[in-house]
C-alpha positions in Angstrom: -163.7 -41.4 10.9 -160.2 -42.5 12.1 -159.1 -46.1 11.8 -159.1 -46.3 15.6 -162.7 -45.2 15.7 -163.7 -47.8 13.2 -162.2 -50.6 15.2 -164.5 -53.1 16.8 -164.2 -56.3 18.8 -165.1 -59.3 16.6 -164.8 -63.0 16.6 -162.0 -64.7 14.5 -163.2 -65.7 11.1 -161.9 -69.2 11.7 -163.6 -70.7 14.8 -161.2 -73.3 16.1 -163.8 -75.6 17.7 -165.9 -76.0 14.5 -165.4 -79.0 12.2 -162.9 -78.2 9.4 -164.2 -78.0 5.9 -163.3 -80.7 3.4 -160.6 -79.8 0.8 -161.3 -80.7 -2.9 -158.7 -82.8 -4.7 -158.2 -80.0 -7.2 -157.1 -77.7 -4.4 -154.3 -80.2 -3.3 -153.1 -80.4 -6.9 -153.0 -76.6 -7.1 -151.1 -76.5 -3.8 -148.5 -79.0 -5.1 -147.9 -76.9 -8.2 -147.6 -73.6 -6.3 -145.3 -75.2 -3.7 -143.0 -76.6 -6.5 -142.6 -73.1 -7.8 -141.9 -71.7 -4.3 -139.4 -74.5 -3.6 -137.6 -73.8 -6.8 -137.0 -70.2 -5.8 -136.0 -71.2 -2.2 -133.5 -73.7 -3.6 -131.8 -71.1 -5.7 -131.4 -68.7 -2.8 -128.9 -71.0 -1.1 -127.7 -73.6 -3.7 -125.7 -71.2 -5.7 -123.8 -69.7 -2.8 -121.3 -72.6 -2.9 -120.6 -72.0 -6.6 -118.8 -68.7 -6.3 -115.3 -70.2 -5.9 -115.7 -72.1 -9.1 -117.2 -69.1 -10.9 -114.2 -67.0 -9.8 -111.8 -69.7 -11.2 -113.6 -69.7 -14.5 -113.7 -65.9 -14.8 -110.1 -65.3 -13.9 -109.2 -61.7 -13.3 -112.7 -60.7 -12.3 -112.7 -58.5 -9.2 -114.2 -59.6 -5.9 -116.6 -56.7 -6.1 -118.0 -57.8 -9.4 -118.3 -61.4 -8.2 -120.2 -60.2 -5.1 -122.9 -58.8 -7.4 -123.6 -62.4 -8.7 -124.9 -63.2 -5.2 -126.3 -59.8 -4.2 -128.3 -59.0 -7.3 -130.6 -61.9 -6.8 -131.4 -60.8 -3.3 -131.8 -57.1 -4.2 -133.9 -57.9 -7.2 -136.2 -60.2 -5.3 -136.7 -57.8 -2.4 -137.4 -54.7 -4.6 -139.7 -56.3 -7.1 -141.9 -58.3 -4.7 -144.4 -55.5 -4.0 -145.1 -54.7 -7.7 -145.2 -58.4 -8.6 -147.8 -59.1 -5.9 -149.9 -56.1 -6.9 -149.8 -57.0 -10.6 -150.8 -60.6 -9.7 -154.0 -59.4 -8.0 -154.7 -57.1 -11.0 -153.9 -59.1 -14.1 -154.4 -62.6 -12.7 -152.4 -64.8 -10.3 -152.1 -67.8 -12.6 -150.9 -65.5 -15.4 -148.3 -64.0 -13.1 -147.2 -67.4 -11.8 -146.7 -68.7 -15.3 -144.8 -65.6 -16.4 -142.6 -66.0 -13.3 -141.8 -69.6 -14.1 -140.9 -68.8 -17.7 -138.7 -65.8 -16.6 -137.0 -68.0 -14.0 -136.3 -70.7 -16.5 -134.9 -68.2 -19.0 -132.7 -66.5 -16.4 -131.4 -69.9 -15.2 -130.5 -71.0 -18.7 -128.8 -67.7 -19.4 -126.8 -68.0 -16.2 -125.6 -71.4 -17.2 -124.2 -70.2 -20.6 -123.0 -66.8 -19.5 -119.6 -66.1 -21.2 -118.6 -63.5 -18.6 -119.4 -62.3 -15.2 -121.4 -59.2 -16.3 -123.7 -61.4 -18.4 -124.0 -63.7 -15.4 -125.0 -60.8 -13.2 -127.7 -59.7 -15.8 -129.0 -63.2 -16.0 -129.2 -63.5 -12.2 -131.3 -60.3 -12.2 -133.7 -61.9 -14.8 -133.9 -64.9 -12.5 -134.6 -62.6 -9.5 -137.4 -61.0 -11.4 -138.9 -64.4 -12.1 -138.6 -65.3 -8.4 -140.3 -62.1 -7.4 -143.2 -63.0 -9.7 -143.4 -66.6 -8.4 -143.3 -66.0 -4.6 -146.6 -64.0 -4.1 -148.5 -65.6 -7.0 -147.6 -69.2 -6.0 -149.6 -68.8 -2.9 -152.3 -66.3 -4.1 -153.3 -68.6 -6.9 -153.8 -71.5 -4.5 -155.8 -69.9 -1.7 -159.0 -69.3 -3.6 -159.2 -73.1 -4.1 -159.2 -73.8 -0.3 -162.0 -73.1 2.2 -161.0 -70.1 4.3 -160.9 -72.2 7.5 -158.2 -74.4 5.8 -155.9 -71.6 4.8 -153.6 -72.3 7.7 -152.9 -75.8 6.4 -152.5 -74.6 2.9 -150.0 -71.8 3.8 -148.2 -74.2 6.2 -147.7 -76.7 3.5 -146.6 -74.0 1.0 -144.2 -72.5 3.6 -142.8 -75.9 4.5 -141.4 -76.5 0.9 -139.2 -73.5 1.2 -137.1 -74.7 4.2 -137.0 -78.2 2.8 -135.6 -77.0 -0.5 -133.1 -74.8 1.3 -132.1 -77.8 3.4 -131.4 -79.9 0.4 -129.6 -77.1 -1.5 -126.2 -77.0 0.1 -125.6 -80.8 0.1 -127.0 -81.3 -3.3 -125.2 -78.4 -4.8 -121.9 -79.6 -3.3 -122.4 -83.0 -5.0 -123.3 -81.3 -8.4 -120.3 -79.1 -8.2 -118.0 -82.0 -7.5 -119.5 -84.1 -10.3 -119.9 -81.4 -13.0 -119.7 -77.7 -12.4 -121.4 -74.5 -11.6 -123.1 -74.2 -15.1 -125.0 -77.4 -14.5 -126.1 -76.2 -11.1 -127.7 -73.1 -12.6 -129.1 -75.0 -15.6 -131.0 -77.5 -13.4 -133.6 -74.9 -12.5 -134.8 -74.6 -16.1 -136.4 -78.1 -16.4 -137.8 -77.9 -12.9 -139.5 -74.5 -13.8 -140.9 -76.0 -17.0 -142.3 -79.0 -15.1 -144.1 -76.6 -12.7 -145.3 -74.6 -15.7 -146.8 -77.7 -17.3 -148.5 -78.4 -14.0 -150.4 -75.1 -14.1 -152.5 -76.4 -17.0 -155.5 -78.3 -15.6 -154.8 -77.7 -11.9 -154.8 -73.9 -11.5 -157.8 -71.7 -12.1 -157.3 -68.0 -12.9 -158.2 -65.6 -10.1 -157.7 -61.9 -9.6 -159.0 -59.0 -7.6 -162.5 -57.8 -8.5 -161.9 -54.1 -7.8 -159.2 -53.1 -10.3 -160.7 -50.1 -11.9 -158.3 -47.3 -12.8 -154.6 -47.4 -13.7 -152.0 -48.5 -11.3 -149.9 -45.7 -9.8 -146.8 -46.1 -12.1 -145.0 -43.3 -10.3 -145.5 -45.1 -7.0 -144.2 -48.3 -8.6 -141.0 -46.7 -9.7 -140.5 -44.8 -6.4 -141.4 -47.7 -4.2 -139.2 -50.2 -6.1 -136.3 -47.8 -6.1 -136.6 -47.0 -2.4 -136.6 -50.7 -1.4 -133.7 -51.4 -3.8 -131.6 -48.6 -2.3 -132.3 -49.7 1.3 -131.4 -53.4 0.5 -128.4 -52.4 -1.5 -127.1 -50.2 1.4 -127.6 -53.0 3.9 -126.1 -55.7 1.6 -122.9 -53.8 0.6 -122.3 -51.6 3.7 -119.8 -54.0 5.3 -117.8 -54.3 2.1 -117.9 -50.7 0.9 -117.7 -49.2 4.4 -120.7 -47.7 6.2 -119.3 -44.2 5.8 -118.5 -44.5 2.1 -120.3 -42.1 -0.3 -122.0 -44.9 -2.2 -123.6 -46.4 0.9 -124.5 -43.1 2.5 -126.0 -42.1 -0.8 -128.1 -45.3 -1.0 -129.5 -44.8 2.5 -130.2 -41.1 1.8 -132.0 -42.0 -1.4 -134.1 -44.5 0.5 -134.9 -41.9 3.2 -136.1 -39.4 0.6 -138.0 -41.9 -1.6 -139.8 -43.8 1.1 -141.9 -40.8 2.4 -142.8 -40.0 -1.2 -143.8 -43.6 -1.7 -146.0 -43.6 1.4 -147.6 -40.3 0.3 -148.4 -41.8 -3.1 -149.9 -44.8 -1.5 -152.1 -42.6 0.7 -153.5 -40.4 -2.1 -153.6 -42.5 -5.3 -156.8 -44.5 -6.0 -154.8 -47.5 -7.2 -151.5 -47.5 -5.1 -148.8 -50.0 -5.3 -149.4 -50.8 -1.6 -152.8 -50.5 0.0 -151.9 -48.9 3.3 -155.4 -49.5 4.6 -154.5 -53.1 5.5 -152.3 -51.6 8.2 -155.3 -50.1 9.9 -155.9 -53.6 11.0 -153.9 -53.7 14.3 -153.1 -57.4 14.0 -151.6 -56.9 10.5 -149.3 -54.2 11.8 -148.2 -56.1 14.9 -147.7 -59.3 12.9 -145.4 -57.5 10.6 -143.4 -56.1 13.5 -143.0 -59.6 14.8 -142.2 -60.8 11.3 -139.4 -58.2 11.1 -137.9 -59.1 14.5 -138.0 -62.8 13.8 -136.4 -62.6 10.4 -133.8 -60.1 11.3 -132.2 -63.1 13.0 -133.9 -65.8 10.9 -132.3 -65.3 7.5 -128.9 -64.2 8.9 -128.7 -67.4 11.1 -128.3 -69.5 8.0 -125.3 -67.4 7.0 -123.6 -67.2 10.4 -123.6 -70.9 11.1 -121.9 -71.9 7.8 -119.3 -69.1 8.5 -118.7 -70.5 11.9 -118.4 -74.2 10.8 -116.0 -73.3 8.0 -113.9 -70.7 9.6 -113.7 -71.9 13.2 -114.2 -75.7 12.9 -112.7 -76.1 9.4 -115.7 -77.9 7.9 -115.7 -78.6 4.1 -118.5 -77.4 1.9 -120.2 -80.8 2.0 -119.7 -81.2 5.7 -121.2 -77.8 6.3 -124.2 -78.6 4.0 -124.8 -81.8 5.9 -124.4 -80.2 9.3 -127.1 -77.6 8.5 -129.7 -80.2 7.4 -131.5 -80.7 10.8 -132.8 -77.1 11.1 -134.5 -76.8 7.7 -135.7 -80.4 7.6 -137.3 -80.1 11.1 -138.7 -76.7 10.0 -140.3 -78.3 6.9 -142.0 -81.0 8.8 -143.0 -78.9 11.8 -144.4 -76.2 9.5 -147.0 -78.6 8.1 -147.9 -79.6 11.7 -148.1 -75.9 12.7 -150.9 -75.3 10.2 -153.0 -78.1 11.7 -152.3 -76.9 15.2 -153.3 -73.3 14.2 -156.6 -74.5 12.8 -157.3 -76.5 16.0 -156.1 -74.2 18.8 -155.8 -70.8 17.1 -152.6 -69.4 15.6 -152.2 -66.8 18.3 -151.2 -69.5 20.8 -149.0 -71.4 18.3 -146.9 -68.3 17.3 -146.3 -67.5 20.9 -144.8 -70.9 21.6 -142.9 -70.8 18.4 -141.2 -67.5 19.1 -140.2 -68.8 22.6 -138.6 -71.9 21.0 -136.7 -69.7 18.5 -135.5 -67.5 21.3 -134.1 -70.6 23.1 -132.3 -71.6 19.9 -130.4 -68.3 19.5 -129.6 -68.2 23.3 -128.2 -71.8 23.1 -124.8 -70.8 21.4 -124.1 -68.3 24.1 -123.7 -71.1 26.6 -122.8 -74.2 24.7 -120.7 -73.2 21.7 -117.0 -74.2 21.9 -113.9 -73.6 19.7 -113.3 -77.4 19.5 -115.5 -79.2 17.0 -118.5 -80.8 18.7 -121.6 -81.1 16.7 -123.7 -81.7 19.8 -123.1 -78.0 20.6 -124.6 -77.0 17.2 -127.3 -79.6 16.3 -129.8 -78.7 19.1 -129.6 -75.0 18.2 -130.2 -75.7 14.5 -133.1 -78.0 15.3 -134.7 -75.7 17.8 -134.5 -72.7 15.5 -136.0 -74.7 12.6 -138.9 -75.7 14.9 -139.4 -72.2 16.4 -139.4 -70.4 13.0 -141.8 -72.9 11.5 -144.3 -72.4 14.3 -144.1 -68.6 14.1 -143.6 -67.3 10.5 -146.0 -69.4 8.5 -148.9 -69.1 11.0 -148.3 -65.3 11.2 -148.4 -65.2 7.4 -151.6 -67.1 7.4 -153.1 -64.8 10.0 -152.3 -61.7 8.0 -153.7 -63.2 4.7 -156.8 -64.4 6.5 -157.6 -60.9 7.7 -158.0 -59.4 4.2 -160.3 -60.1 1.4 -159.4 -62.3 -1.6 -158.7 -59.1 -3.6 -155.5 -58.5 -1.6 -154.0 -62.0 -1.4 -151.1 -61.4 -3.7 -150.4 -57.9 -2.4 -150.5 -58.7 1.3 -148.4 -61.8 0.9 -145.9 -59.8 -1.1 -145.7 -57.1 1.5 -145.3 -59.6 4.3 -142.4 -61.2 2.4 -140.9 -57.8 1.5 -140.7 -57.0 5.3 -139.1 -60.4 5.8 -136.4 -59.7 3.1 -135.6 -56.2 4.3 -135.2 -57.6 7.8 -133.0 -60.4 6.5 -130.8 -57.9 4.6 -130.3 -55.8 7.7 -129.7 -58.8 9.9 -127.1 -60.1 7.5 -125.4 -56.7 7.4 -125.2 -56.5 11.1 -123.8 -60.0 11.4 -121.2 -59.5 8.7 -120.1 -56.2 10.3 -119.6 -57.9 13.7 -117.8 -61.0 12.3 -115.7 -59.1 9.7 -113.5 -60.8 7.2 -111.2 -62.2 9.9 -112.5 -63.8 13.1 -109.5 -62.6 15.2 -107.8 -64.4 18.1 -111.0 -65.1 19.9 -113.6 -66.2 17.3 -116.0 -67.5 19.9 -116.4 -64.0 21.4 -117.3 -62.6 17.9 -119.9 -65.2 17.1 -121.4 -65.1 20.6 -121.8 -61.3 20.1 -123.8 -62.0 16.9 -126.0 -64.5 18.6 -126.5 -62.1 21.5 -127.9 -59.5 19.0 -130.1 -62.2 17.5 -131.3 -63.2 20.9 -132.4 -59.7 21.7 -134.3 -59.5 18.4 -136.1 -62.8 18.7 -136.9 -62.2 22.4 -138.6 -59.0 21.4 -140.5 -60.9 18.8 -141.7 -63.3 21.5 -142.7 -60.4 23.8 -144.7 -58.8 21.0 -146.5 -62.1 20.2 -147.1 -62.9 23.9 -148.1 -59.5 25.2 -149.5 -57.5 22.3 -150.7 -59.8 19.5 -153.4 -61.5 21.6 -154.9 -58.1 22.5 -155.2 -56.9 18.9 -155.8 -60.1 17.0 -159.6 -59.7 17.3 -159.7 -56.0 16.4 -160.7 -55.1 12.9 -160.8 -51.8 11.0 -163.0 -51.0 8.1 -161.1 -51.4 4.8 -163.7 -49.8 2.7 -163.0 -46.5 1.0 
């Protein structure tokens, strides 16, 4: 029977007008440890961006292309390894994977700090990325079994809030560290934090894993799927630098185009695939991931475009840029926690609709109020609104996706949701960098407004999907049984 034939109208698993279940103290301790791991990874995605000038000075004579890999390899490694890390977490144990990720992250950070040359640094950053890929899905999947299902929105909201808060603190704190010491200290700081989180896993986290893990994981699918995502993200990340018509970039996209259908076919036919495509027979999961893509196409790139504008057009220093960006992520962190409570009370379908509308207003704002003369009042509201809108949209959507699958799929589904987010972010950044270019030209406002116009279209489509389509499919379910 087709997936459409198996669909039936059902009530949401979380009934919003029922009293909420109490949360054991152990669950909150587990959430604190998992969130510390997630915040460590989030901090590193933005903190190290300010260090590349100092790295270039230390490794004199290193080409700009080689230095660009220091930044790009972390993002490419994370995006391509998330699916396999989430799948393995469900199979071999979420706590085990979380601990392995923390150890790998600590080792990669320490190696980065003592790297004698740029190529050793690139390899160390890849090790760190592998650790981050293991941490991200398992840091949430290991926590959710501790919480009653009707409190998952609060748990995921708190977990999600730590990411923007860590990202908010990263630029300002890293600027201070770079001024006081150097880039090696900045990399090294992650090692003791990872070890503290590792110590916290003892006594606060119970082991959990999927119950149905019979049979060997599709190793061919693991290789093909990982390579396909890596090629896609590589092409998007380096297209503007290498040239979209260069042989390397065209080859990367062609490889992705060939490998992705093979990967999908493996997932359809293998009894233990890397990605369980049956979760996408749930209409709400598919629609949520479409909205996830549209939101984060602009979401991740926004935090690249604003620093470029502040530095290139307004002449802000690194520290001034870091402080200027604080309102968005800080507001996002606090509102995310509130969004979980609101989702439990009123239903997340309503909350994500309002959140996407606010995010749309945030990216429309610069089209009307941005000026070439420095005026922070023209920037602050847009940053704050986007932080608020994103926090009321992305975490509740993530919660809604996870809540619609069984506990066996927590790691895998969370990993796939964040893989979509990272691919969208890579493409959004590629489009933004292509439009802006290396030089802003004689009319920089026109260039940046063009970028925000593209973002506005994407986020407005996200709002339309969540307002018009998502409510219609959120109560439809398909049978996930074999």
